[in-house]
C-alpha positions as CSV (number, residue, x, y, z in Angstrom):
1,A,18.7,23.7,16.0
2,P,18.3,27.6,14.4
3,M,20.7,29.1,11.3
4,R,21.5,32.4,10.3
5,D,22.3,30.3,7.4
6,P,22.6,26.7,5.4
7,Y,25.8,27.5,6.9
8,T,26.0,28.5,10.7
9,I,23.8,28.4,13.9
10,S,22.2,31.0,15.0
11,G,20.6,29.8,18.4
12,P,20.3,26.8,21.0
13,R,20.2,23.1,19.7
14,V,16.9,21.1,20.2
15,L,16.6,17.6,20.9
16,L,13.7,16.3,19.3
17,S,14.2,11.9,19.2
18,T,16.1,9.9,21.9
19,P,16.5,5.7,21.2
20,S,12.7,4.8,23.5
21,Y,11.5,1.9,21.2
22,D,12.8,-1.8,21.4
23,W,13.4,-1.9,17.8
24,E,15.6,0.7,18.3
25,R,18.0,-0.3,20.7
26,V,18.4,-3.1,18.6
27,G,22.1,-4.2,19.3
28,W,23.0,-0.4,20.8
29,A,20.4,2.7,21.4
30,V,20.8,4.1,18.2
31,N,19.1,6.7,17.0
32,E,20.9,8.8,13.0
33,G,20.8,10.0,9.7
34,P,17.5,12.4,9.4
35,E,16.8,13.3,6.0
36,V,13.7,15.3,6.0
37,L,10.7,15.4,3.6
38,H,7.6,18.0,2.7
39,R,3.5,17.5,2.2
40,N,1.2,19.7,2.9
41,G,2.0,21.9,5.6
42,K,3.9,19.3,7.2
43,T,7.2,18.2,8.0
44,F,8.3,15.1,8.1
45,V,12.3,13.3,9.5
46,V,13.1,9.7,8.1
47,Y,15.5,8.7,10.5
48,S,18.2,4.8,10.7
49,A,16.9,2.8,13.7
50,S,18.5,0.6,16.1
51,G,23.1,-1.1,15.2
52,G,24.1,-0.4,11.3
53,T,25.1,-4.3,11.8
54,T,21.9,-5.8,12.3
55,P,19.2,-7.1,9.9
56,D,17.3,-5.5,12.5
57,Y,18.5,-1.6,11.5
58,A,14.9,-0.1,9.7
59,L,13.8,3.3,9.4
60,G,12.0,5.2,11.9
61,L,9.3,8.5,11.4
62,L,9.3,12.1,13.4
63,T,6.1,14.2,12.7
64,N,5.6,17.3,13.1
65,T,2.0,19.5,11.9
66,T,2.8,22.5,13.9
67,G,5.7,24.4,11.5
68,N,6.5,25.4,15.1
69,L,9.9,23.1,14.7
70,L,12.1,23.4,17.9
71,D,9.6,22.7,20.2
72,P,10.5,19.3,20.8
73,K,6.6,18.5,22.0
74,A,4.8,19.5,18.9
75,W,6.5,16.4,16.7
76,T,5.3,13.1,17.0
77,K,7.1,9.2,16.7
78,S,5.8,7.0,15.1
79,P,6.1,3.9,17.4
80,V,6.5,1.8,15.3
81,P,9.2,2.0,11.9
82,V,7.7,2.7,8.8
83,F,10.9,1.1,7.0
84,S,12.0,-2.5,7.8
85,Q,13.7,-5.8,6.9
86,Y,12.0,-8.3,4.3
87,K,11.5,-11.8,3.8
88,G,8.8,-13.3,1.3
89,P,8.7,-15.7,-1.1
90,E,11.2,-13.2,-3.8
91,G,13.5,-13.3,-1.8
92,G,14.9,-10.9,1.3
93,V,16.1,-7.7,2.3
94,Y,17.9,-6.2,6.2
95,T,19.1,-3.8,7.0
96,P,17.6,-1.2,4.8
97,G,18.4,2.6,6.7
98,H,20.6,5.4,6.1
99,N,17.6,6.8,3.3
100,G,18.2,9.9,1.3
101,F,14.7,10.7,-0.7
102,F,14.6,12.1,-5.0
103,R,12.3,13.2,-7.1
104,S,11.1,11.7,-11.0
105,P,13.0,13.6,-13.5
106,D,9.8,14.8,-15.0
107,G,8.9,15.3,-11.4
108,T,5.8,13.5,-10.4
109,E,6.8,10.2,-8.5
110,D,8.7,10.3,-5.3
111,W,12.0,7.8,-4.4
112,I,13.5,6.7,-1.9
113,V,17.4,5.5,-2.5
114,Y,18.9,3.5,0.8
115,H,20.7,1.1,2.0
116,G,20.3,-2.3,2.7
117,K,21.4,-6.3,2.6
118,E,20.4,-9.7,0.7
119,K,22.2,-12.0,3.5
120,P,20.6,-11.6,7.5
121,E,24.3,-11.2,8.4
122,H,26.0,-9.0,11.4
123,T,27.9,-6.8,10.0
124,W,29.4,-4.1,7.7
125,G,29.9,-6.2,4.6
126,G,26.9,-6.6,1.6
127,R,25.3,-3.2,2.3
128,L,24.0,-2.3,-1.6
129,A,22.3,0.7,-2.1
130,R,19.2,0.4,-3.5
131,A,15.8,2.3,-4.2
132,Q,12.4,2.8,-5.4
133,R,9.3,4.8,-5.5
134,F,7.1,5.6,-2.6
135,T,3.7,7.6,-1.5
136,W,1.2,9.2,0.4
137,G,-1.3,8.5,2.8
138,A,-4.3,10.6,3.7
139,D,-2.9,11.9,6.6
140,D,-0.1,12.9,4.2
141,A,2.5,10.3,5.5
142,P,5.6,8.9,3.6
143,I,4.2,5.0,3.1
144,F,7.6,3.4,1.7
145,G,6.1,-0.7,1.4
146,H,8.7,-3.2,2.6
147,P,11.7,-3.1,0.5
148,V,11.6,-5.0,-2.8
149,P,15.0,-7.5,-3.5
150,S,17.6,-7.9,-5.5
151,G,16.0,-9.1,-9.1
152,V,12.5,-8.3,-8.3
153,P,12.2,-6.1,-11.8
154,L,11.5,-2.4,-11.2
155,A,10.4,0.5,-13.1
156,V,12.5,3.3,-13.8
157,P,11.9,6.4,-12.4
158,S,9.3,7.9,-14.7
159,G,10.4,10.5,-17.7
160,E,13.8,8.5,-17.1
161,G,16.1,8.3,-20.6
162,G,15.6,4.8,-21.8
163,A,12.4,4.5,-20.5
164,R,10.7,1.5,-21.2
165,A,6.9,2.8,-21.0
166,I,4.0,0.5,-18.9
167,T,1.2,0.4,-22.1
168,G,-2.3,0.9,-21.7
169,P,-3.4,3.1,-19.2
170,G,-6.5,2.3,-17.6
171,K,-9.4,4.4,-16.6
172,G,-10.1,3.3,-13.0
173,T,-11.1,5.5,-10.0
174,G,-10.4,2.8,-7.8
175,L,-12.2,0.1,-5.9
176,Q,-15.0,0.0,-3.0
177,A,-14.0,0.1,0.6
178,R,-15.9,-1.1,3.4
179,Y,-14.1,-1.7,7.2
180,F,-15.6,-3.0,9.8
181,G,-15.8,-2.5,13.5
182,K,-15.1,-6.7,14.5
183,K,-12.3,-8.2,12.7
184,D,-14.6,-10.5,11.6
185,L,-16.1,-8.6,9.3
186,T,-19.3,-7.6,10.9
187,D,-19.9,-4.4,12.5
188,P,-20.2,-1.9,8.9
189,K,-18.9,1.3,10.1
190,V,-17.4,3.0,6.9
191,T,-18.1,2.9,2.7
192,R,-15.4,4.9,0.9
193,L,-13.6,4.4,-2.9
194,D,-9.7,4.2,-1.8
195,P,-7.3,4.3,-5.4
196,S,-5.3,2.4,-3.7
197,I,-4.0,-0.8,-0.8
198,N,-1.0,0.2,-0.2
199,F,-1.5,1.6,4.0
200,H,0.7,0.8,7.1
201,W,-2.6,2.6,9.7
202,K,0.7,2.1,12.7
203,F,-1.4,2.0,16.1
204,D,-4.1,3.8,14.3
205,A,-7.1,4.0,12.4
206,P,-9.0,4.2,9.4
207,A,-10.8,6.5,10.3
208,S,-12.8,7.6,13.4
209,S,-15.0,5.4,13.3
210,L,-13.4,2.0,13.8
211,P,-11.8,1.5,16.9
212,T,-7.8,0.9,16.8
213,D,-7.5,-2.7,16.9
214,G,-10.4,-5.9,15.5
215,F,-11.6,-3.9,13.1
216,S,-11.4,-5.3,9.2
217,A,-12.0,-4.3,5.6
218,R,-13.0,-6.5,2.5
219,W,-12.5,-4.2,-0.8
220,R,-14.1,-5.0,-4.1
221,G,-14.2,-4.2,-7.6
222,Q,-12.3,-5.2,-10.9
223,V,-8.2,-4.9,-11.7
224,Q,-7.7,-4.6,-15.3
225,P,-3.9,-6.2,-16.6
226,R,-2.0,-3.7,-19.6
227,Y,-0.7,-7.7,-21.3
228,S,-2.1,-10.8,-21.9
229,E,0.0,-13.3,-20.2
230,T,0.2,-15.0,-16.0
231,Y,0.1,-11.9,-13.3
232,T,1.7,-12.8,-9.3
233,F,-0.4,-11.1,-6.8
234,H,2.0,-9.6,-3.7
235,T,0.1,-8.6,-0.8
236,Y,3.0,-7.1,3.0
237,A,0.0,-7.8,5.4
238,D,-0.6,-7.6,9.7
239,D,-2.0,-9.4,10.2
240,G,-4.6,-11.4,8.3
241,V,-5.2,-11.8,3.7
242,R,-7.6,-13.5,1.4
243,V,-7.4,-12.2,-2.1
244,W,-9.7,-13.5,-5.3
245,V,-9.1,-12.2,-8.4
246,D,-11.7,-13.9,-11.1
247,G,-13.8,-15.8,-8.9
248,K,-10.5,-18.0,-7.8
249,L,-8.2,-17.7,-4.2
250,L,-5.2,-17.2,-4.9
251,I,-4.1,-16.6,-1.2
252,D,-5.5,-17.0,2.2
253,D,-3.4,-16.2,5.4
254,W,-6.3,-16.3,7.5
255,A,-4.3,-15.7,10.8
256,D,-3.1,-13.3,13.1
257,H,1.5,-12.5,13.0
258,P,3.6,-10.0,12.2
259,A,3.9,-8.8,8.3
260,A,4.3,-10.6,6.4
261,A,4.3,-12.1,2.5
262,N,2.2,-14.3,0.5
263,R,1.7,-14.6,-3.4
264,G,-0.5,-16.4,-5.5
265,A,-0.6,-16.2,-9.6
266,I,-3.1,-16.3,-12.4
267,A,-3.1,-15.7,-16.1
268,L,-4.7,-13.0,-17.6
269,Q,-6.0,-11.2,-21.1
270,A,-5.2,-7.7,-21.5
271,G,-7.9,-4.7,-20.9
272,R,-10.3,-7.6,-19.9
273,R,-11.3,-6.4,-15.9
274,Y,-12.0,-9.4,-14.2
275,D,-13.6,-9.3,-10.7
276,I,-11.2,-8.4,-7.1
277,R,-12.8,-8.9,-3.4
278,I,-9.9,-8.8,-1.0
279,D,-10.7,-9.6,3.3
280,Y,-8.5,-8.2,5.3
281,F,-8.7,-8.1,9.4
282,D,-6.2,-6.7,12.0
283,N,-6.0,-7.8,15.3
284,L,-3.7,-6.0,17.7
285,R,-1.1,-2.9,17.1
286,D,0.9,-2.5,14.3
287,A,-1.7,-2.8,11.1
288,R,-0.7,-2.8,7.9
289,L,-1.9,-3.8,3.8
290,L,0.0,-3.5,0.2
291,L,-1.7,-5.0,-2.5
292,A,0.9,-5.6,-5.7
293,W,1.4,-7.4,-8.6
294,S,3.8,-8.0,-11.7
295,S,3.9,-10.1,-14.9
296,P,7.2,-10.6,-17.2
297,R,6.0,-6.7,-18.5
298,Q,4.4,-5.4,-15.7
299,P,7.0,-4.5,-13.4
300,F,6.5,-5.0,-9.4
301,E,4.2,-1.9,-8.7
302,V,1.6,-1.5,-5.4
303,I,-1.1,-1.5,-8.0
304,P,-2.5,2.3,-9.2
305,R,-5.5,3.6,-9.5
306,S,-5.9,3.5,-13.1
307,Q,-6.3,-0.3,-13.0
308,L,-9.0,-0.6,-10.8
309,Y,-12.8,0.1,-10.5
310,P,-15.3,0.4,-8.2
311,P,-17.9,-2.9,-8.9
312,A,-19.8,-2.9,-12.3
313,A,-23.4,-1.6,-11.4
314,A,-25.5,-5.0,-12.1
315,A,-27.7,-4.7,-15.3
316,P,-31.1,-2.8,-14.6
317,A,-33.7,-6.0,-14.1
318,R,-36.2,-5.7,-17.8
319,R,-39.6,-5.5,-16.6
320,P,-42.2,-8.1,-17.3
321,A,-44.6,-7.2,-20.1
322,P,-47.7,-5.7,-19.2
323,A,-50.1,-8.0,-18.5
324,N,-53.0,-8.7,-21.7
325,T,-56.0,-7.6,-20.0
326,K,-57.7,-7.8,-23.2
327,P,-61.3,-10.9,-23.4
328,A,-59.3,-12.6,-25.8
329,A,-60.9,-12.8,-28.7
330,R,-63.4,-14.9,-30.0
331,P,-62.7,-17.7,-33.3
332,K,-65.1,-16.5,-35.9
333,P,-67.9,-19.1,-36.5
334,K,-67.0,-20.9,-40.3
335,V,-69.7,-20.5,-42.4
336,S,-69.6,-23.1,-44.8
337,R,-71.4,-22.3,-48.6
338,R,-72.1,-25.0,-51.4
């Protein structure tokens, strides 16, 4: 509704969203708790959907790109939740919702705060306040990833007093990405540099030249750890994904399935660059992929651009020495003197 001031409505209310998808109707039909984000002239409303006691309570997203906030037709609803229950090797988070947002003290990071439970019980009890960092997509939409389970270390917001510095930032620019029109990594369509791998394409395609279903991608380059210790690489993918680091296959989940978590570990040395390759395919409907890492001193995070590099340039081929076209000199005859 239009407002004369922050406290007074000055016109009729406009209905923007009702529970229209199945995932908004689990337990009971709910759209509630809207929170607003703005970025580059676009407005986003993040809301909670489904029954608040169910494990399926989740966050939905409305997007407005016209600036006409009172026109219901100017809003687009995501066909899938943008933040929902998670179950992985590290544990589970259920009922994530009723969110809010804040910036880190130094203004460089965006964070989401929400409630979630560790068990999939259909009760109000057990919900705990949680917070984690989120990023933005190329379309300016927020990308929340998945709820991070309790016990997984996270870096505190940047600039917070007493924060432990993450040492050894690199100077990377991202990984080389090739996108294919078919899900078997054939029919190349797009080559570009992706600064990190944290995508939620939903029912869309990564580029206009790609189909919305049945595409695939391959990222290649190098990754540079900050510490000398065993690193765990994490993926959250819908659908299939494989990850190689230093020539070793750490994650092999080449199958069609809803979003699923996988991980694999390898010992790495600080500052050294290791070859990395990630293959991915989407079959139908929702499409997403996240690549993160963690170690004893490295808090769980999406691997940042600073630690990812395009493939190392091949050393230039050495030119063979020019052939000697001159005839070989004849040995001089020996002259004996008496």
